[in-house]
C-alpha positions as CSV (number, residue, x, y, z in Angstrom):
1,M,-23.6,41.5,61.8
2,I,-24.9,43.7,64.7
3,T,-28.2,45.3,63.9
4,S,-30.7,47.6,65.7
5,I,-34.3,48.4,64.7
6,V,-35.7,52.0,65.1
7,S,-39.5,52.1,65.3
8,P,-42.1,54.7,66.2
9,F,-42.9,52.7,69.3
10,L,-41.7,49.4,70.9
11,D,-44.8,47.2,70.1
12,N,-44.9,48.1,66.4
13,P,-46.1,45.2,64.2
14,L,-43.6,46.1,61.4
15,A,-40.7,46.1,63.9
16,N,-41.8,42.8,65.4
17,R,-42.0,41.3,61.9
18,L,-38.5,42.6,61.3
19,C,-37.2,40.9,64.4
20,Q,-38.6,37.6,63.4
21,A,-37.2,37.9,59.9
22,L,-33.7,38.7,61.2
23,E,-33.7,35.5,63.3
24,R,-33.2,33.6,60.1
25,F,-29.8,35.1,59.5
26,S,-27.2,33.1,61.4
27,D,-24.6,35.9,61.2
28,C,-27.1,38.6,62.4
29,Q,-27.2,39.7,66.0
30,C,-30.2,42.0,66.6
31,H,-30.0,44.3,69.6
32,G,-33.7,44.8,69.7
33,I,-36.2,47.6,69.0
34,I,-35.4,51.3,69.8
35,A,-38.3,53.8,70.0
36,W,-37.9,57.0,68.2
37,E,-37.9,59.0,71.5
38,Q,-34.9,57.0,72.6
39,V,-32.8,57.3,69.5
40,E,-30.5,60.1,70.8
41,T,-29.7,58.3,74.0
42,S,-29.5,54.7,72.8
43,A,-26.0,53.0,72.8
44,P,-27.0,50.2,70.5
45,I,-27.3,52.6,67.6
46,S,-23.7,53.7,67.9
47,K,-22.5,50.1,68.1
48,A,-24.7,48.6,65.4
49,Q,-23.3,47.9,61.9
50,V,-26.8,48.0,60.4
51,V,-29.8,50.1,61.6
52,L,-33.2,49.4,60.2
53,V,-35.6,52.3,60.4
54,C,-39.4,51.7,60.2
55,L,-41.3,54.5,58.4
56,S,-44.9,55.0,57.6
57,S,-45.1,58.4,55.8
58,E,-43.0,61.3,54.4
59,Q,-43.4,63.1,57.7
60,D,-41.2,60.4,59.3
61,L,-38.2,61.3,57.3
62,N,-37.0,63.6,60.1
63,I,-36.2,60.5,62.2
64,M,-34.2,59.2,59.3
65,R,-32.1,62.3,59.2
66,K,-31.6,62.1,63.0
67,V,-30.5,58.5,62.7
68,R,-28.1,59.3,59.9
69,A,-26.5,62.1,62.0
70,L,-25.9,59.6,64.8
71,H,-24.9,56.5,62.8
72,S,-22.1,56.2,60.2
73,G,-22.8,52.6,59.2
74,V,-25.5,51.1,57.0
75,I,-29.1,52.4,57.3
76,V,-32.0,50.5,55.8
77,A,-35.4,52.1,55.5
78,V,-38.4,49.8,55.8
79,A,-41.7,51.4,54.7
80,P,-44.6,51.1,52.3
81,I,-44.1,52.5,48.8
82,L,-46.4,55.5,49.0
83,E,-45.2,57.0,45.7
84,P,-42.1,56.6,43.5
85,K,-40.6,59.8,44.8
86,F,-40.9,58.6,48.4
87,I,-38.1,56.1,47.9
88,L,-35.8,58.8,46.5
89,K,-36.6,61.2,49.3
90,T,-35.8,58.5,51.8
91,L,-32.5,57.8,50.3
92,R,-31.7,61.5,50.2
93,S,-32.5,61.7,53.9
94,G,-29.8,59.2,54.8
95,A,-30.9,55.7,54.0
96,D,-28.5,53.4,52.1
97,H,-31.2,50.9,51.2
98,F,-35.0,50.9,50.9
99,I,-37.2,47.8,51.6
100,D,-40.8,47.7,50.6
101,Q,-42.6,46.3,53.7
102,E,-45.0,44.4,51.5
103,E,-42.0,42.4,50.2
104,L,-40.2,42.4,53.5
105,E,-38.7,38.9,53.6
106,T,-37.7,38.8,49.9
107,E,-36.0,42.3,49.9
108,L,-34.5,41.8,53.3
109,N,-32.8,38.6,52.0
110,A,-31.4,40.6,49.0
111,V,-30.1,43.5,51.1
112,F,-28.4,41.3,53.8
113,G,-27.0,39.0,51.1
114,R,-25.2,42.0,49.5
115,L,-24.1,43.3,52.9
116,S,-22.7,39.9,53.9
117,N,-20.7,39.7,50.6
118,N,-19.3,43.2,51.1
119,Q,-18.4,42.5,54.6
120,S,-16.5,39.3,53.6
121,K,-14.5,41.3,51.0
122,V,-13.8,44.5,53.0
123,C,-12.7,45.1,56.5
124,Q,-14.9,47.9,57.7
125,G,-13.5,50.6,59.9
126,R,-13.1,54.2,60.5
127,V,-10.1,56.6,60.1
128,I,-9.9,59.4,62.7
129,A,-7.2,62.1,62.1
130,V,-6.0,64.3,65.0
131,L,-4.4,67.4,63.7
132,P,-2.6,69.9,65.9
133,A,-3.4,73.6,65.6
134,S,0.2,74.3,66.8
135,G,3.1,72.7,68.5
136,G,2.5,71.7,72.1
137,C,-1.3,71.9,71.9
138,G,-1.9,68.4,73.2
139,A,-2.8,66.6,69.9
140,S,-0.6,63.6,70.8
141,T,-2.3,63.2,74.2
142,I,-5.7,63.4,72.6
143,A,-4.7,60.8,70.0
144,V,-3.3,58.3,72.5
145,N,-6.3,58.6,74.9
146,L,-8.8,58.4,72.0
147,A,-7.1,55.2,70.7
148,A,-7.2,53.7,74.3
149,V,-10.9,54.4,74.7
150,L,-11.7,52.8,71.4
151,A,-9.5,49.8,72.2
152,S,-11.2,49.4,75.6
153,D,-14.5,49.1,73.9
154,K,-13.3,45.7,72.5
155,Q,-12.7,47.2,69.0
156,P,-9.3,46.7,67.3
157,C,-7.6,50.1,67.2
158,G,-4.4,51.0,65.3
159,L,-2.5,54.3,66.0
160,I,-0.1,55.7,63.4
161,D,2.4,58.5,64.4
162,L,2.8,60.6,61.3
163,N,4.9,63.2,63.0
164,A,8.1,62.3,61.2
165,D,10.6,64.6,63.0
166,R,9.3,64.6,66.6
167,G,6.8,61.8,67.0
168,D,6.1,61.0,70.7
169,L,3.3,58.5,70.7
170,A,5.6,55.6,71.6
171,T,6.9,57.6,74.5
172,L,3.4,58.4,75.7
173,L,2.5,54.7,75.6
174,D,5.9,53.7,77.1
175,L,6.7,51.4,74.1
176,Q,9.9,50.7,72.4
177,P,8.9,49.6,68.9
178,D,11.1,47.4,66.8
179,F,9.8,48.9,63.6
180,T,8.6,52.4,62.6
181,L,6.9,54.1,59.7
182,A,10.2,54.3,57.9
183,D,10.4,50.5,57.8
184,L,7.0,50.4,56.3
185,C,8.0,52.9,53.6
186,V,11.2,51.1,52.8
187,N,9.4,47.7,52.5
188,E,6.3,49.0,50.7
189,P,6.9,47.0,47.4
190,R,6.7,43.7,49.3
191,L,4.3,44.8,52.1
192,D,1.6,42.3,53.0
193,D,-0.8,41.8,55.9
194,A,1.7,39.7,57.9
195,M,4.5,42.2,57.5
196,F,2.3,45.1,58.5
197,E,1.1,43.3,61.6
198,K,4.7,42.7,62.6
199,M,5.5,46.4,62.4
200,L,2.9,47.3,65.0
201,A,3.9,47.6,68.7
202,T,1.1,46.4,70.9
203,H,0.2,48.2,74.2
204,S,-1.5,46.3,77.1
205,C,-4.6,48.4,76.6
206,G,-5.1,47.0,73.1
207,V,-3.7,49.9,71.1
208,R,-1.4,48.9,68.2
209,L,1.1,51.6,67.3
210,L,3.0,52.2,64.1
211,A,5.6,54.6,65.5
212,S,7.3,57.5,63.8
213,P,10.9,57.2,62.6
214,L,13.6,57.6,65.2
215,D,15.7,59.6,62.8
216,L,14.1,61.9,60.2
217,A,16.9,61.1,57.7
218,T,15.6,57.5,57.6
């Protein structure tokens, strides 16, 4: 589990304590501490699965909102419990979990235990839809290039051509798929992971395509 820590400054005692606590998790890979002023330009935030944000007061919630705007994964706030409503305000500002810094080790174990269980049950990912404003506006080109960029970042990337009557993603990728979206629909009652994998045509860049039907009648 890739993690990053966001802190008011680099040599923050709470952030350092978090780093030490995270070392106990064998499946946790911490990318280090990111100062608040570096949040908007820091690549580790976009690549992290979990971002831990160190807070000290209600005035710090602005940084929580900024992190939430930049990160779609799990955000964990670590702060003192100033008042009961502070926890609620923190969650409303974008945090998924709140950890009391006075009970750091205990609550960190509980949160990461739940995250590990969820990760083992669900394959996390993101769905991006590219919708054309009109025919010939370049949506297919955008979709193919976006998928290629994501795949080049060493992340599995699937591409589905939902244009049933004039799909062109296979042509743009210079692929000749053995199966299409029509085959998936016909075999839906007995579809499993192995069958779905077989229906994908793999490009050398790492993109795996589920092509549109060759004939709309199918």
